[in-house]
N, C-alpha and C positions, 0 to 999 in steps of 0.2 A: 145213590143212584148209580147203576152200572151202565157204562157207556157201551154200546153195541157197535161193532165194526160194520163196514159196508160189503164185506166179502159174501159172495153168494156160494155158501158151502155146498149146496145141493149141486150147483154147476161144477164145482171142483171135484166133488165126489163122482160125478158122472164122467170125468176125463179118463181115458184109457192111459196105460203106461206110455204107449207110443205117442199119443198126443202131448203128454207131459214132456217127454224127451224131445220132441220136436220144438216145443215152446222154449225149452232151455237152450237148445242149439241156436235158436233165432235170437236169443237174448244176449246182446253184446256185453252185458255186465255179469253174466253167468260164468261160474267156474266150469271148465271143461269136465264132462262126465267121467273121462278116463284119466283124470289127474293122478299122477304117480306120487303118492304120499310117502313112499319108502324112504325118500331122501330128505323129507321135511325135518327141520331142526326145531326143537322146542326152545323157545326163548322166554325165560322167566324174567319179567321186569324187575328192576331193583326195588327193594322194600321202600315204601314211602313212610315218612314220619310226619305225623300231624303237628302243626305249629300254629301259632297266632302271629300274624305279621300285619303291619300297618303299611299300606301303600297309598299313594296319591289317588284321589278319587277318579281323576281323568284316566289314569293308567288302568285302574280296575275297570272303569266303564269301557275302555277300548277293548280289553280282552273279553268282557262279558257280551259286548255288542256282537261279537263274532259267533255267539251261540254256545251251546253246551260244550264242555271240555276246556273251559277257560283256564281252570287251575292247571291242567295238563299242558296247555300252551305256555302258560307263565313258567312252569317248571322247565320246559324245553328251551325257553329263552335264557333262563338262569344256568342251565346245563351247558348251553353253547358258550356263555360267558366264561364258565369255569374251564371248559376244554380249551379255549383260546388262551387263557391265562397260563394253563399247564404247558401248552405247546410253546409259548413264548419263553417260559422258564427253561425248557429243555434246549432251546436254540441259543440261550445266552451262556 
């Protein structure tokens, strides 16, 4: 079964470019239409390695409870730990 969205595509198709631009200008979450991409820097994330790891159930539940991306958040916590250990080594 295919789920259909609630978007009224006929209404969207009927919008003029000026109406779309006005809607974007009034949207606080929208990126400015005149954003200068010439100074943008491409950031390639580090390569990930798939592993199997055992963690306490309550720890996994905590990260999963916050929604999608729980593995990314767990990786961020581990990265922070590694960076702190490295900076302590440099100071010693």
